Structure formats: C-alpha cells, structure tokens
C-alpha positions in Angstrom: 18.3 20.5 -0.1 21.7 19.3 -1.1 23.6 16.1 0.2 25.5 18.1 2.9 22.3 19.5 4.3 20.7 16.1 4.3 23.8 14.7 6.2 23.6 17.4 8.7 19.9 17.5 9.3 19.5 13.7 9.1 22.5 13.2 11.3 21.1 15.5 14.0 17.6 13.7 13.7 19.2 10.2 13.9 21.3 11.0 17.0 18.4 12.6 18.7 16.3 9.5 18.0 18.9 7.1 19.2 19.5 9.1 22.4 15.7 9.5 23.1 15.2 5.8 22.5 18.0 4.9 24.9 16.8 7.0 27.8 13.3 6.0 27.9 11.5 8.5 25.9 11.0 6.6 22.6 11.8 3.2 23.9 13.7 0.9 24.3 10.4 -1.0 25.1 6.9 -0.3 23.9 5.9 0.7 27.5 8.5 3.4 27.6 7.6 5.3 24.5 5.7 8.5 24.8 4.4 8.0 21.3 2.6 4.9 22.5 1.0 7.1 25.2 -0.1 9.5 22.4 -1.9 6.6 20.6 0.9 5.7 18.2 2.3 2.1 18.4 5.8 3.5 17.7 8.9 2.8 19.7 12.5 2.1 18.9 14.2 -1.0 20.4 17.8 -1.2 21.4 19.1 -2.3 18.0 17.2 0.6 16.3 18.5 3.0 18.9 22.2 2.0 18.3 21.6 1.9 14.6 20.3 5.5 14.7 22.9 6.8 17.0 25.8 5.2 15.0 24.4 6.2 11.6 23.7 9.8 12.9 27.3 10.2 14.1 28.5 8.8 10.7 26.3 11.2 8.8 27.5 14.2 10.8 31.1 13.2 10.3 30.5 12.7 6.6 29.0 16.2 6.3 32.3 17.7 7.4 35.0 15.1 6.3 33.7 13.6 3.1 34.2 15.7 -0.2 31.1 17.0 -1.8 31.3 14.7 -4.7 31.4 11.7 -2.5 28.6 13.1 -0.2 26.2 12.8 -3.2 27.0 9.1 -3.6 26.7 8.4 0.2 23.2 10.1 0.2 22.2 8.2 -2.9 23.2 4.9 -1.1 21.2 6.1 2.0 18.3 6.7 -0.2 18.5 3.2 -1.8 18.9 1.5 1.6 15.9 3.5 3.1 13.7 2.4 0.2 14.9 -1.3 0.4 14.3 -1.4 4.2 10.8 0.0 3.7 10.0 -2.4 1.0 11.6 -5.3 3.1 9.2 -4.5 5.9 6.2 -4.4 3.6 7.0 -7.6 1.6 9.0 -9.9 3.9 9.4 -9.8 7.7 9.3 -7.4 10.5 12.7 -8.1 11.9 15.9 -6.9 10.1 19.3 -7.3 11.7 17.7 -7.4 15.1 15.6 -4.3 14.6 11.9 -4.5 14.8 10.0 -3.1 11.9 6.8 -4.0 13.5 4.3 -1.4 12.2 3.3 0.6 9.3 4.8 3.8 10.7 8.3 2.1 10.5 7.7 1.2 6.9 6.5 4.7 6.0 9.4 6.4 7.9 12.0 4.4 5.9 10.3 5.0 2.5 10.0 8.7 3.3 13.6 9.1 4.4 14.7 7.0 1.4 12.8 9.3 -1.0 14.1 12.3 0.9 17.7 11.1 0.4 17.2 10.3 -3.2 15.9 13.8 -3.8 18.8 15.4 -1.9 21.3 13.3 -3.8 20.2 15.0 -7.0 20.9 18.5 -5.7 24.4 20.0 -6.2 26.2 21.3 -3.1 26.6 25.0 -3.2 30.3 25.9 -3.5 31.4 29.0 -1.6 31.7 32.1 -3.8 35.2 33.2 -4.6 36.5 35.9 -2.4 37.2 39.2 -4.2 39.9 41.5 -3.1 38.8 44.2 -0.7 41.9 46.2 -0.5 42.2 49.2 -2.9 45.1 49.2 -5.2 
C-alpha cells in the first residue's frame, strides 16, 4: 500500500467512524455504541467523532490534491502521531485534547494505525505509465 492508497482508505474509514459515532451507532456515549452491546467497551465520544470526521476529510482531500512526494511526508507524520497517541494513552493519561482514550482498544487502534501509516509511507506511489501512440504512421 502506498501513501495515496493509505490516504484514500484511511480517509474513508475515518469519515465513516466519525459519522457512525455522531448518529448513535458507535457513540457519542457508551450506552449508544453497538460495540458495547457486542461485549467491547468501545465507543467514540463527540471529540473523537469530530476528529475522525475532520481528519478523514483532510485525508481524502490530500489523496487528490497533495503531490505524491508530499503525501509520503503527510502519511509519515500520521504514522508518528498515531504511535505517539497510542504511547500517550499507555504511559500517561486517558484524555487527550478532550478525546477519551479510555481502554486498551483505543491504544491498540492508534498503535496499529500508526504502524500502518509508517509502512505505507515507505512505499512509492505508482506513477501512471506513459501513453504510447496508437495511431499508425
């Protein structure tokens, strides 16, 4: 997976998480999350939902607007940030900028996404093959 693919797939996932959290499927309270009903103590509060939605829209826009060389650096930054947020929730506190990182699933999610982004940042974007003339001479 290259940086553009990470931005596209990650952006779609983040927008979906943000919207599902806002409409009462994955939050914004613990009682409203279907994941809690399935035995997972996992839900997204309002701050997390807005963060997911805004970051998802930014990722989708970056996939189409930002040049490939800059996409790599953006995805690398996302990877570092994901790892740092995961480590923060392990070593420090469970609230970061108003978002609750209250359980091990949050920590694991941020560490996995951070590692995924770091791996994607090292793959080169595939350039389109040059077009060859099709008209006979």
